[in-house]
C-alpha positions in Angstrom: 109.0 112.6 86.7 107.0 111.1 84.0 105.7 113.3 81.7 102.5 113.2 79.2 102.3 114.5 76.1 101.2 118.0 77.8 104.3 118.2 80.2 102.5 117.7 82.6 103.9 115.5 85.1 101.6 112.6 86.4 100.3 113.9 89.9 102.8 112.9 93.0 102.3 113.5 96.9 106.0 113.7 98.3 107.2 114.5 102.0 110.8 115.5 101.5 112.1 115.6 105.0 115.4 115.3 107.2 117.0 116.6 110.2 119.2 120.0 110.3 121.4 120.4 108.2 120.7 117.8 105.6 120.2 120.2 102.5 116.8 120.9 102.1 116.8 124.2 101.3 118.8 123.5 98.6 117.6 120.4 97.4 113.9 122.0 96.9 115.5 125.1 95.2 117.1 122.8 92.6 113.7 120.9 92.6 111.4 124.0 92.1 114.2 125.1 89.4 114.0 121.8 87.2 110.2 121.8 87.6 109.9 124.9 86.2 112.2 124.6 83.2 110.3 121.4 82.5 106.7 122.8 82.7 106.7 126.0 81.6 105.5 126.5 77.9 106.8 129.3 75.8 104.8 132.3 75.6 103.2 131.7 79.0 102.4 134.6 81.6 105.6 134.2 83.9 103.1 135.9 86.4 100.9 132.9 86.4 102.7 129.8 88.3 103.2 126.1 87.1 105.1 125.7 90.3 104.2 127.7 93.5 106.7 128.0 96.3 104.6 127.9 99.5 105.2 127.5 103.5 102.7 127.6 106.5 104.0 130.5 108.1 105.1 134.2 107.1 108.5 134.0 107.8 108.7 130.5 106.3 107.6 131.7 103.1 109.6 135.2 103.4 112.6 132.7 103.5 112.4 130.7 100.2 110.7 133.7 98.3 107.2 132.5 98.6 103.9 133.2 100.3 101.9 131.4 102.9 99.5 128.3 102.2 96.5 130.5 103.6 96.9 133.4 101.7 97.8 131.3 98.2 94.8 129.6 98.6 92.2 131.5 101.1 92.2 128.9 103.6 90.5 129.7 106.8 92.7 130.4 109.6 92.0 129.0 113.3 90.5 131.8 115.6 90.1 131.0 119.0 86.3 130.5 120.0 85.1 130.5 116.0 84.5 127.8 114.0 87.4 126.4 112.1 85.3 124.6 109.2 85.9 124.9 105.6 84.2 127.8 103.8 84.2 128.1 99.8 85.5 131.4 98.7 82.9 133.7 97.0 82.4 133.6 93.2 84.7 136.9 93.0 87.5 135.6 94.9 87.3 131.9 93.0 87.4 133.6 89.5 90.4 135.6 90.5 92.6 132.3 92.0 91.2 130.7 88.6 92.8 132.8 86.6 95.8 132.9 89.0 96.8 129.5 88.9 95.5 128.1 85.1 99.0 127.1 84.9 100.0 125.4 88.0 100.8 122.2 88.5 102.8 121.8 91.6 102.6 123.0 95.2 105.7 123.1 97.6 104.8 123.5 101.0 107.6 124.1 103.2 107.5 123.9 106.9 104.9 121.3 106.6 104.8 120.4 110.8 103.6 123.4 111.1 100.3 123.3 109.0 97.5 121.3 110.5 95.3 118.1 109.3 92.6 120.4 109.3 94.3 122.9 107.3 95.6 120.2 104.6 91.9 118.9 104.3 91.1 122.5 103.5 93.7 122.8 100.8 92.2 119.8 99.0 88.7 121.2 99.1 90.0 125.0 97.9 91.8 123.4 95.0 88.7 121.4 94.5 86.7 124.3 94.1 89.5 126.4 91.9 90.4 123.7 89.6 86.3 122.5 89.9 86.6 119.0 90.2 83.4 117.9 90.4 84.5 114.1 90.4 86.4 114.6 93.9 88.0 111.6 93.0 91.5 113.3 92.8 93.4 114.4 95.7 94.2 118.2 95.9 92.5 118.2 92.1 95.0 116.4 90.8 97.8 119.5 91.3 101.2 117.7 92.7 102.3 118.7 96.2 106.0 118.6 97.5 105.7 118.8 101.2 108.8 119.8 103.1 110.0 119.9 106.7 110.6 117.8 109.6 107.8 116.1 111.5 109.7 116.1 114.8 109.6 119.8 115.0 106.8 122.0 116.4 103.1 121.0 115.9 100.6 123.3 114.4 99.2 125.8 116.6 95.4 125.0 117.7 95.2 122.0 115.2 96.3 118.1 114.9 99.6 117.2 113.3 99.2 117.2 109.8 99.6 112.8 109.6 96.9 112.4 112.4 93.4 111.4 111.3 90.2 113.6 112.1 88.4 111.5 114.6 85.7 114.2 115.1 84.4 113.6 111.3 83.0 110.4 110.3 83.3 110.8 106.7 87.6 111.7 107.1 87.6 108.6 109.9 85.8 106.2 107.0 88.2 107.4 103.9 91.6 107.7 106.1 93.7 110.9 106.2 95.1 112.1 102.9 98.4 112.4 104.0 98.9 108.7 105.4 96.9 107.7 101.8 98.7 110.2 99.5 102.1 111.3 100.5 105.2 109.2 100.1 108.5 110.1 102.1 111.7 111.0 100.6 114.4 111.2 103.6 117.8 113.3 103.6 120.1 111.6 105.7 123.5 112.8 105.2 124.3 115.9 107.2 126.4 118.7 104.8 126.0 121.6 107.4 128.2 119.8 110.4 130.0 117.9 107.9 133.7 118.9 109.7 132.5 117.7 112.8 130.4 114.1 112.9 130.7 114.0 116.8 128.3 117.2 117.2 126.2 116.2 113.8 125.6 112.6 115.6 124.6 114.7 119.1 122.4 116.6 117.1 120.3 113.6 115.5 120.0 112.0 119.0 118.5 115.4 120.6 116.3 115.7 117.5 114.5 111.9 117.9 114.7 112.3 121.5 117.2 109.5 122.3 119.9 111.9 124.0 122.8 110.1 125.7 124.1 111.0 129.1 127.3 112.3 127.5 124.7 114.1 125.3 123.2 116.1 128.1 126.6 116.8 129.8 127.6 118.4 127.1 124.4 120.3 126.9 124.7 121.4 130.4 128.1 122.6 129.7 127.1 125.1 127.6 124.5 126.7 130.4 125.1 129.8 131.4 123.0 131.8 133.9 124.9 134.9 134.5 123.5 137.4 131.9 125.1 140.1 132.9 128.0 140.0 130.3 125.3 139.3 127.0 125.1 141.9 124.4 122.3 144.3 124.8 120.3 142.9 122.2 120.5 139.3 123.1 116.9 137.8 122.5 115.2 136.3 125.8 113.1 133.8 125.9 110.3 132.8 128.3 107.8 130.4 129.0 104.9 132.4 129.5 103.5 135.9 127.9 103.7 137.4 131.3 106.8 137.0 131.7 107.8 138.4 128.3 105.6 141.7 129.5 107.7 142.0 132.6 111.0 141.9 130.6 110.1 144.1 127.9 108.9 147.0 130.5 112.2 146.5 132.3 113.9 147.1 129.5 111.9 149.7 128.0 112.4 152.1 131.0 116.0 151.9 130.8 115.3 154.0 127.5 115.1 157.4 126.9 111.8 159.8 127.2 109.8 160.3 125.5 107.7 157.5 125.7 104.4 157.3 123.6 101.8 154.8 124.8 99.0 154.2 121.6 96.0 153.3 122.6 94.2 150.3 120.3 90.4 150.5 118.9 88.8 147.8 117.4 86.3 148.9 114.4 83.7 147.4 112.3 81.4 148.4 109.2 77.7 147.6 109.0 77.3 145.5 105.7 73.7 146.9 105.2 74.2 150.8 106.8 77.8 151.1 105.8 78.2 152.9 109.0 81.6 152.1 111.1 81.3 151.9 114.7 84.5 152.2 116.9 84.8 150.2 120.6 87.5 149.5 122.7 89.0 145.9 122.7 88.9 143.4 125.1 91.7 143.8 127.6 92.9 140.0 126.8 95.2 139.1 123.7 94.0 136.1 123.4 90.7 138.1 122.6 92.4 140.3 119.9 94.9 138.2 118.2 97.5 139.0 120.2 96.9 142.7 120.2 97.6 144.6 123.4 95.2 147.0 124.7 97.9 149.5 124.9 101.3 149.8 123.3 104.2 152.0 124.6 107.2 152.3 122.5 110.2 154.6 122.7 113.6 155.1 120.4 115.6 152.2 120.5 112.8 150.0 121.5 112.8 146.5 119.8 109.5 145.5 118.4 108.3 142.5 116.4 105.3 142.4 113.7 102.9 139.7 114.9 101.4 139.3 111.4 102.1 139.2 108.1 102.0 142.9 106.5 103.8 142.1 102.9 105.4 138.6 102.4 106.9 139.9 99.7 108.9 142.6 101.4 109.4 140.4 104.2 107.3 142.2 106.3 106.2 138.9 108.3 105.1 137.8 111.5 108.3 137.6 113.8 110.8 140.2 112.0 112.5 142.1 114.8 113.2 145.7 114.2 114.3 148.7 116.2 112.1 152.0 116.5 114.8 154.7 115.0 112.5 157.8 114.8 108.6 159.0 115.8 106.9 160.6 112.6 103.8 162.3 114.0 101.9 164.6 111.6 100.4 167.6 112.6 97.2 166.8 112.1 97.0 163.2 112.7 98.1 163.2 116.3 98.7 160.3 118.0 95.8 158.2 119.6 97.4 157.7 123.2 99.6 160.0 125.0 103.3 161.1 125.3 105.4 160.8 128.6 108.3 163.0 128.4 
């Protein structure tokens, strides 16, 4: 890391990658500690980061004690049927971000495979607004970015892969992609997680790249067990469709003791001019409500999952699983639904 007189590194754009078990997390934590030590100046406010740990999803951010890229930089989130164009944050929001990131030099972006190409462009534009880079000649307004992840894992939902060019935008097609033009690959190759079982480690590497041998497929088939009757009761089941998930969840819910509480969802919005709030019944399709069902039935002992990020710092993020242990219904605030006893 080359340093200037102001201890700020020359902007770098690196992509740290590798297969499972190569020590990405340990490497990133070590890099983070080193960067903070090198870049933090005496007397700087510790609540204003010089290195910001972020990730593409709430769960990934929770695992590294960071925040999501979308939350950190007020990036737009793709919603079905709505525009995904970049929207400049308002003046008040920009002032807040400028104050928060006045010392920022490096962004660490984990699980980059789930961060789409459009979102990468939005990050670039947002940083230009925050740091008032009017020249627009510096990628990400001169803030260094360390992207971490494996592009052979899941692609982003509703967006192109981060390395693919935007052919729907003439300017982007002419200028090329931010990823291709600026990011340099650093690959971790030594597997440390399965170091004691090199044969299994090599099998996993071939599966990752889609180069399985007949022997690899045979090993996987030997692990198949279609008899689920002896599985632990809390075993997670994965299905191909939401309909199959609903059928299984209803079956398991019916085995739990009464009472069962069904809560109806409502949709509300407030008129900006009159300040009048209107409440309506939301559409029945979960694709129009951000995954929120029209009705939710729960019982003591039911497994539940958060489907949105509530508080990343407290690890209450999308994908976290819990169990209903008690109902606390205030007398003056009845349940918006009905109780089956």
